[in-house]
MMTF fields as JSON, N, C-alpha, C and O atoms, coordinates in Angstrom:
{
  "mmtfVersion": "1.0.0",
  "mmtfProducer": "UNKNOWN",
  "numBonds": 431,
  "numAtoms": 432,
  "numGroups": 108,
  "numChains": 1,
  "numModels": 1,
  "chainsPerModel": [1],
  "groupsPerChain": [108],
  "chainIdList": ["A"],
  "bondAtomList": [4, 2, 8, 6, 12, 10, 16, 14, 20, 18, 24, 22, 28, 26, 32, 30, 36, 34, 40, 38, 44, 42, 48, 46, 52, 50, 56, 54, 60, 58, 64, 62, 68, 66, 72, 70, 76, 74, 80, 78, 84, 82, 88, 86, 92, 90, 96, 94, 100, 98, 104, 102, 108, 106, 112, 110, 116, 114, 120, 118, 124, 122, 128, 126, 132, 130, 136, 134, 140, 138, 144, 142, 148, 146, 152, 150, 156, 154, 160, 158, 164, 162, 168, 166, 172, 170, 176, 174, 180, 178, 184, 182, 188, 186, 192, 190, 196, 194, 200, 198, 204, 202, 208, 206, 212, 210, 216, 214, 220, 218, 224, 222, 228, 226, 232, 230, 236, 234, 240, 238, 244, 242, 248, 246, 252, 250, 256, 254, 260, 258, 264, 262, 268, 266, 272, 270, 276, 274, 280, 278, 284, 282, 288, 286, 292, 290, 296, 294, 300, 298, 304, 302, 308, 306, 312, 310, 316, 314, 320, 318, 324, 322, 328, 326, 332, 330, 336, 334, 340, 338, 344, 342, 348, 346, 352, 350, 356, 354, 360, 358, 364, 362, 368, 366, 372, 370, 376, 374, 380, 378, 384, 382, 388, 386, 392, 390, 396, 394, 400, 398, 404, 402, 408, 406, 412, 410, 416, 414, 420, 418, 424, 422, 428, 426],
  "bondOrderList": [1, 1, 1, 1, 1, 1, 1, 1, 1, 1, 1, 1, 1, 1, 1, 1, 1, 1, 1, 1, 1, 1, 1, 1, 1, 1, 1, 1, 1, 1, 1, 1, 1, 1, 1, 1, 1, 1, 1, 1, 1, 1, 1, 1, 1, 1, 1, 1, 1, 1, 1, 1, 1, 1, 1, 1, 1, 1, 1, 1, 1, 1, 1, 1, 1, 1, 1, 1, 1, 1, 1, 1, 1, 1, 1, 1, 1, 1, 1, 1, 1, 1, 1, 1, 1, 1, 1, 1, 1, 1, 1, 1, 1, 1, 1, 1, 1, 1, 1, 1, 1, 1, 1, 1, 1, 1, 1],
  "groupList": [{"groupName": "UNK", "atomNameList": ["N", "CA", "C", "O"], "elementList": ["N", "C", "C", "O"], "formalChargeList": [0, 0, 0, 0], "bondAtomList": [1, 0, 2, 1, 3, 2], "bondOrderList": [1, 1, 2], "singleLetterCode": "X", "chemCompType": "L-PEPTIDE LINKING"}],
  "groupTypeList": [0, 0, 0, 0, 0, 0, 0, 0, 0, 0, 0, 0, 0, 0, 0, 0, 0, 0, 0, 0, 0, 0, 0, 0, 0, 0, 0, 0, 0, 0, 0, 0, 0, 0, 0, 0, 0, 0, 0, 0, 0, 0, 0, 0, 0, 0, 0, 0, 0, 0, 0, 0, 0, 0, 0, 0, 0, 0, 0, 0, 0, 0, 0, 0, 0, 0, 0, 0, 0, 0, 0, 0, 0, 0, 0, 0, 0, 0, 0, 0, 0, 0, 0, 0, 0, 0, 0, 0, 0, 0, 0, 0, 0, 0, 0, 0, 0, 0, 0, 0, 0, 0, 0, 0, 0, 0, 0, 0],
  "groupIdList": [1, 2, 3, 4, 5, 6, 7, 8, 9, 10, 11, 12, 13, 14, 15, 16, 17, 18, 19, 20, 21, 22, 23, 24, 25, 26, 27, 28, 29, 30, 31, 32, 33, 34, 35, 36, 37, 38, 39, 40, 41, 42, 43, 44, 45, 46, 47, 48, 49, 50, 51, 52, 53, 54, 55, 56, 57, 58, 59, 60, 61, 62, 63, 64, 65, 66, 67, 68, 69, 70, 71, 72, 73, 74, 75, 76, 77, 78, 79, 80, 81, 82, 83, 84, 85, 86, 87, 88, 89, 90, 91, 92, 93, 94, 95, 96, 97, 98, 99, 100, 101, 102, 103, 104, 105, 106, 107, 108],
  "secStructList": [7, 7, 1, 2, 2, 2, 2, 2, 2, 2, 2, 2, 2, 2, 2, 2, 2, 2, 2, 2, 2, 2, 2, 2, 6, 7, 7, 7, 6, 6, 7, 7, 7, 3, 3, 7, 7, 5, 7, 2, 2, 2, 2, 2, 2, 2, 2, 6, 6, 7, 1, 1, 7, 7, 7, 7, 7, 7, 7, 1, 6, 6, 6, 6, 6, 6, 6, 2, 2, 2, 2, 2, 2, 2, 2, 2, 2, 6, 7, 7, 7, 3, 3, 7, 7, 7, 7, 6, 6, 1, 7, 6, 6, 6, 7, 7, 5, 7, 7, 3, 3, 7, 6, 6, 7, 7, 7, 7],
  "xCoordList": [-96.784, -95.588, -94.113, -93.979, -93.649, -92.544, -91.709, -92.337, -90.768, -89.688, -88.771, -88.374, -88.219, -87.569, -88.145, -87.518, -89.603, -90.105, -90.154, -90.01, -90.463, -91.002, -89.328, -89.081, -88.525, -87.402, -86.985, -86.844, -86.861, -86.62, -87.732, -87.523, -88.723, -89.653, -89.487, -90.09, -88.718, -89.104, -87.71, -87.571, -86.349, -85.215, -85.38, -84.814, -86.595, -86.489, -87.323, -87.242, -88.273, -89.043, -87.62, -87.495, -87.103, -85.813, -85.464, -85.882, -84.644, -83.914, -84.617, -84.058, -85.56, -86.71, -86.702, -86.512, -87.11, -86.93, -86.044, -85.957, -84.133, -82.937, -82.763, -81.963, -83.353, -83.086, -83.611, -83.026, -85.317, -85.576, -85.293, -85.181, -84.974, -84.611, -83.274, -83.101, -82.466, -81.515, -81.885, -81.789, -82.37, -83.251, -83.623, -83.704, -83.743, -84.924, -83.988, -83.76, -83.584, -82.337, -80.787, -79.821, -81.136, -80.08, -78.669, -77.91, -78.584, -77.029, -76.393, -76.932, -74.648, -74.081, -73.93, -74.44, -72.816, -72.25, -71.088, -71.042, -70.483, -70.01, -70.414, -69.705, -71.914, -72.203, -73.284, -73.742, -73.297, -74.21, -74.47, -74.174, -75.126, -75.056, -74.419, -74.134, -74.275, -73.354, -74.192, -74.997, -74.291, -75.429, -75.413, -75.124, -75.539, -75.365, -76.603, -77.547, -76.261, -77.267, -76.974, -75.978, -78.099, -77.617, -79.304, -80.526, -78.758, -79.888, -80.93, -81.136, -81.245, -82.524, -81.388, -81.575, -80.287, -79.432, -79.117, -79.485, -78.26, -77.511, -78.228, -77.533, -79.669, -80.251, -80.339, -79.9, -81.177, -81.477, -80.224, -80.375, -79.081, -78.299, -77.368, -76.563, -77.827, -77.839, -78.844, -78.28, -79.737, -80.787, -80.269, -80.348, -79.745, -79.301, -78.232, -77.626, -77.492, -76.533, -76.466, -75.766, -76.965, -77.565, -78.585, -79.607, -78.985, -80.159, -80.058, -79.295, -80.646, -81.294, -81.361, -80.313, -82.221, -81.389, -82.936, -83.968, -82.352, -83.529, -83.249, -82.251, -84.755, -84.32, -85.203, -86.002, -85.121, -86.167, -85.98, -85.225, -87.237, -86.883, -87.325, -88.33, -86.009, -85.872, -85.958, -85.301, -86.45, -86.048, -85.368, -85.558, -84.208, -82.305, -81.898, -80.716, -83.225, -82.613, -82.454, -81.3, -83.426, -82.976, -83.027, -83.36, -82.323, -81.006, -80.123, -80.25, -79.059, -77.608, -78.02, -77.108, -79.9, -79.805, -81.013, -81.559, -81.569, -81.453, -80.136, -79.643, -79.529, -77.765, -77.462, -77.267, -77.514, -76.851, -77.609, -77.23, -78.895, -80.065, -79.816, -79.426, -80.074, -80.345, -78.85, -79.326, -77.768, -75.89, -76.023, -75.817, -76.503, -76.508, -77.026, -76.462, -78.797, -79.227, -78.861, -79.089, -78.205, -77.606, -76.683, -76.89, -75.345, -74.474, -75.031, -74.365, -76.083, -76.68, -77.179, -76.343, -77.641, -78.078, -76.791, -76.634, -76.139, -74.717, -74.197, -73.38, -75.053, -74.725, -73.731, -73.273, -72.955, -72.115, -72.101, -72.304, -71.941, -72.444, -70.553, -69.573, -71.167, -69.837, -71.07, -72.126, -70.752, -71.164, -69.898, -68.804, -71.64, -71.161, -71.536, -72.683, -70.665, -72.106, -71.047, -69.915, -71.462, -70.507, -71.381, -72.5, -71.245, -72.166, -71.262, -71.743, -69.997, -68.919, -69.129, -68.865, -69.847, -69.727, -71.022, -71.121, -71.993, -73.147, -73.979, -73.681, -75.194, -75.578, -76.957, -77.417, -77.331, -77.749, -79.13, -79.457, -79.946, -80.761, -81.397, -82.412, -80.815, -80.508, -80.494, -81.203, -79.575, -79.504, -80.914, -81.193, -82.032, -82.915, -82.979, -83.774, -82.035, -82.585, -81.576, -80.404, -82.064, -80.452, -81.171, -82.284, -79.967, -80.32, -79.007, -77.918, -79.426, -78.345, -78.558, -79.479, -76.94, -77.531, -75.86, -74.96, -75.979, -75.095, -74.408, -74.789, -73.276, -72.074, -71.406, -70.854, -71.622, -71.607, -72.227, -71.746, -73.784, -74.918, -75.231, -76.065, -74.298, -74.775, -75.653, -75.358, -76.502, -77.468, -77.056, -76.574, -77.301, -77.386, -78.039, -77.996],
  "yCoordList": [-361.308, -361.533, -361.672, -360.549, -362.021, -361.069, -360.097, -359.262, -359.682, -358.818, -358.691, -357.711, -360.819, -361.133, -361.348, -361.313, -361.645, -362.138, -360.801, -360.778, -359.431, -358.945, -358.474, -359.04, -357.751, -357.143, -358.138, -357.787, -359.262, -360.297, -359.989, -360.322, -359.522, -359.431, -357.985, -357.589, -356.819, -356.264, -355.925, -354.825, -356.747, -356.954, -357.113, -356.446, -358.498, -359.199, -358.124, -358.138, -357.071, -356.248, -354.995, -354.824, -354.582, -353.797, -354.563, -354.157, -355.698, -356.275, -356.52, -356.289, -356.876, -356.561, -355.394, -355.398, -354.237, -353.223, -353.264, -353.747, -352.802, -352.414, -353.395, -353.01, -354.336, -355.963, -355.154, -354.846, -354.768, -353.845, -353.01, -352.74, -351.965, -350.403, -350.787, -350.581, -351.368, -352.31, -352.03, -350.999, -353.403, -353.262, -352.435, -352.305, -352.121, -350.679, -349.768, -349.583, -349.307, -348.327, -348.478, -347.722, -349.99, -350.725, -350.547, -349.578, -351.507, -350.846, -352.312, -353.402, -351.892, -352.352, -353.489, -353.498, -354.606, -356.029, -354.744, -355.023, -353.957, -353.818, -352.572, -351.57, -352.705, -351.649, -352.861, -353.992, -351.375, -352.069, -350.807, -349.641, -351.811, -350.319, -350.442, -351.526, -349.051, -349.018, -348.772, -347.9, -349.304, -349.703, -348.44, -348.946, -347.878, -347.067, -347.487, -348.099, -346.768, -346.421, -344.543, -344.051, -344.009, -342.955, -341.5, -341.355, -341.225, -339.889, -338.853, -338.749, -338.433, -337.317, -336.782, -336.692, -336.575, -335.034, -335.501, -335.299, -336.56, -337.513, -338.184, -338.477, -338.58, -339.114, -338.384, -338.688, -336.928, -335.355, -335.645, -336.045, -335.273, -335.483, -336.743, -336.614, -337.523, -338.49, -338.414, -337.844, -338.527, -337.792, -337.004, -337.257, -336.038, -334.778, -335.435, -334.383, -336.18, -336.049, -337.084, -336.627, -338.593, -339.528, -339.947, -339.486, -340.727, -341.304, -342.878, -342.983, -343.514, -342.661, -343.525, -344.096, -343.632, -344.028, -344.465, -343.829, -346.22, -346.442, -346.629, -346.894, -346.36, -345.647, -346.755, -347.406, -347.065, -347.241, -347.14, -347.476, -346.453, -346.138, -347.185, -347.887, -347.194, -348.126, -348.037, -347.02, -348.578, -347.724, -348.375, -349.576, -347.898, -347.362, -348.771, -349.113, -349.765, -350.509, -351.389, -351.331, -352.42, -353.161, -353.232, -353.974, -351.621, -350.771, -352.122, -353.034, -352.031, -352.967, -354.732, -355.524, -355.36, -356.37, -356.338, -357.425, -355.17, -355.064, -354.996, -356.053, -354.318, -354.107, -355.256, -355.498, -355.987, -357.159, -358.501, -359.601, -357.879, -359.021, -358.816, -359.727, -357.328, -356.522, -357.055, -357.782, -357.02, -357.359, -358.432, -358.385, -360.318, -361.184, -361.096, -361.139, -360.853, -361.139, -360.615, -361.235, -359.329, -358.966, -360.052, -360.875, -360.263, -360.781, -362.482, -363.115, -362.747, -364.646, -363.84, -363.968, -363.59, -362.818, -362.382, -362.418, -362.02, -361.63, -360.439, -359.958, -360.1, -358.317, -357.771, -358.244, -356.592, -355.532, -354.635, -353.491, -354.59, -353.864, -353.668, -354.288, -352.43, -352.231, -351.592, -351.076, -351.727, -351.55, -349.964, -349.441, -349.86, -349.009, -349.012, -348.712, -349.317, -350.139, -348.898, -349.272, -347.409, -346.543, -346.197, -345.876, -346.162, -346.0, -344.782, -344.261, -344.756, -344.353, -342.72, -342.1, -342.131, -340.819, -339.99, -338.783, -341.117, -340.442, -341.271, -342.463, -340.672, -340.941, -341.996, -341.559, -343.17, -344.227, -344.232, -344.976, -343.475, -342.908, -342.02, -342.217, -341.489, -340.447, -341.76, -341.811, -342.492, -343.24, -343.97, -344.657, -343.766, -344.283, -345.118, -346.04, -344.685, -344.322, -345.849, -346.022, -346.499, -347.647, -347.267, -347.579, -346.346, -346.554, -346.66, -346.109, -347.544, -347.334, -346.068, -345.393, -346.38, -345.644, -346.271, -347.013, -345.676, -346.366, -345.068, -344.105, -345.17, -343.946, -343.266, -342.167, -344.299, -344.487, -343.051, -342.04, -343.428, -342.174, -340.963, -340.896, -340.266, -339.019, -337.999, -337.665, -337.671, -336.378, -335.031, -333.929, -335.384, -333.853, -332.902, -331.84],
  "zCoordList": [99.583, 98.997, 99.944, 100.43, 100.133, 101.091, 101.022, 100.373, 101.249, 100.818, 99.885, 99.255, 99.865, 99.236, 98.172, 97.114, 98.227, 96.888, 95.89, 94.667, 97.027, 95.927, 95.196, 94.132, 95.594, 95.539, 94.228, 93.057, 94.707, 93.039, 92.196, 91.03, 92.38, 90.873, 90.716, 89.718, 91.523, 90.69, 90.44, 89.905, 90.747, 89.889, 88.532, 87.666, 88.265, 87.119, 85.877, 84.649, 86.997, 85.962, 85.332, 84.119, 85.892, 86.101, 84.566, 83.481, 84.772, 83.593, 82.505, 81.433, 82.498, 81.707, 80.354, 79.137, 81.678, 80.597, 80.381, 79.252, 81.189, 80.685, 79.215, 78.363, 79.051, 77.628, 76.466, 75.428, 77.016, 75.728, 75.375, 74.179, 76.731, 75.885, 74.939, 73.737, 75.846, 75.128, 73.574, 72.909, 73.223, 71.962, 70.973, 69.752, 71.623, 70.984, 70.026, 68.831, 71.335, 71.344, 70.455, 70.35, 69.836, 68.862, 69.803, 69.793, 70.435, 70.823, 70.748, 70.943, 70.293, 69.463, 70.767, 71.887, 69.95, 71.373, 71.936, 73.134, 71.814, 72.988, 73.378, 73.474, 73.662, 74.85, 75.685, 75.522, 76.951, 77.944, 79.209, 79.47, 79.665, 80.628, 82.336, 82.846, 83.073, 83.915, 84.634, 84.308, 85.614, 86.678, 88.384, 89.468, 88.349, 89.824, 90.327, 89.826, 92.02, 92.97, 93.573, 94.104, 93.255, 93.676, 94.328, 94.296, 94.529, 95.187, 94.181, 92.971, 94.959, 94.037, 92.35, 91.136, 93.305, 92.762, 92.415, 91.258, 92.42, 91.458, 90.439, 89.467, 90.37, 89.179, 88.118, 87.009, 88.553, 88.411, 87.081, 85.927, 87.791, 86.764, 85.566, 84.644, 86.024, 84.905, 84.124, 83.191, 83.835, 83.382, 82.23, 81.028, 82.818, 81.708, 81.4, 81.201, 81.193, 81.265, 80.251, 79.347, 79.877, 79.617, 78.742, 79.251, 77.433, 77.502, 76.385, 75.425, 76.669, 77.474, 78.932, 79.234, 79.63, 81.226, 82.18, 82.39, 82.702, 83.535, 84.773, 85.443, 84.995, 86.955, 87.796, 87.122, 89.396, 89.381, 91.423, 92.336, 91.16, 93.383, 94.137, 94.022, 95.297, 95.261, 96.779, 97.001, 98.159, 99.478, 99.756, 99.562, 100.366, 100.724, 101.581, 101.631, 102.419, 103.163, 102.013, 101.589, 101.162, 100.428, 98.731, 97.807, 99.083, 97.349, 97.306, 96.49, 98.531, 98.003, 97.82, 97.583, 98.001, 97.403, 96.488, 96.298, 95.836, 93.951, 93.87, 93.478, 94.048, 93.128, 92.284, 91.093, 93.633, 93.625, 93.159, 92.757, 93.408, 91.873, 90.531, 89.801, 90.03, 89.325, 88.369, 87.496, 88.23, 88.702, 88.231, 87.018, 88.913, 88.479, 87.886, 86.793, 87.802, 86.17, 85.005, 83.966, 84.994, 83.635, 83.542, 82.651, 84.576, 84.268, 83.389, 82.57, 83.797, 83.287, 81.384, 80.49, 81.281, 80.536, 79.308, 78.088, 80.39, 79.006, 78.638, 77.852, 79.586, 79.28, 79.649, 80.689, 79.033, 78.782, 80.152, 79.747, 81.766, 82.272, 83.403, 83.818, 83.345, 84.663, 85.718, 85.352, 86.663, 88.314, 88.841, 88.631, 89.908, 90.506, 92.058, 92.388, 92.925, 94.203, 94.977, 95.283, 95.279, 95.696, 96.784, 96.385, 97.896, 99.248, 100.703, 101.709, 100.182, 100.984, 100.67, 99.64, 102.26, 102.265, 101.511, 101.288, 101.2, 101.038, 102.214, 102.298, 103.315, 103.799, 102.766, 101.711, 103.287, 103.509, 103.045, 102.12, 103.605, 103.808, 102.289, 101.621, 102.218, 100.73, 99.243, 98.238, 99.628, 98.245, 98.315, 99.298, 96.974, 96.68, 95.398, 95.217, 94.512, 93.114, 92.359, 92.695, 91.672, 90.851, 89.475, 89.052, 88.823, 87.656, 86.628, 86.79, 85.499, 84.898, 83.233, 82.772, 82.813, 82.004, 80.814, 81.209, 79.486, 78.561, 78.435, 77.77, 79.206, 78.957, 77.529, 77.476, 76.291, 74.855, 74.558, 74.046, 75.203, 74.763, 76.094, 76.997, 75.73, 76.242, 75.35, 74.202, 75.893, 75.661, 74.38, 74.642, 73.472, 72.774, 73.149, 72.528]
}
């Protein structure tokens, strides 16, 4: 399997998980996922702050492509989504997670 095909498959599985989790947690029509790239520390902070979160560990060199694929697939299914692909100021090799959370659902 080529690397692009593997990334495409991983993105499809990730979007499938996002949609299932949104249904499972009863997301309303005005609720959606915020998609971020994160370091290990940022991932832990987001997981402590929000529930549910969906995380995928991705090779740093393919993270940008994975982010774009997931974003495109979510738009295709008409999901509400805000996207933050902010890599400035962070060593790109430290960015290794794609994490989605709903900002309207803080962990209590």
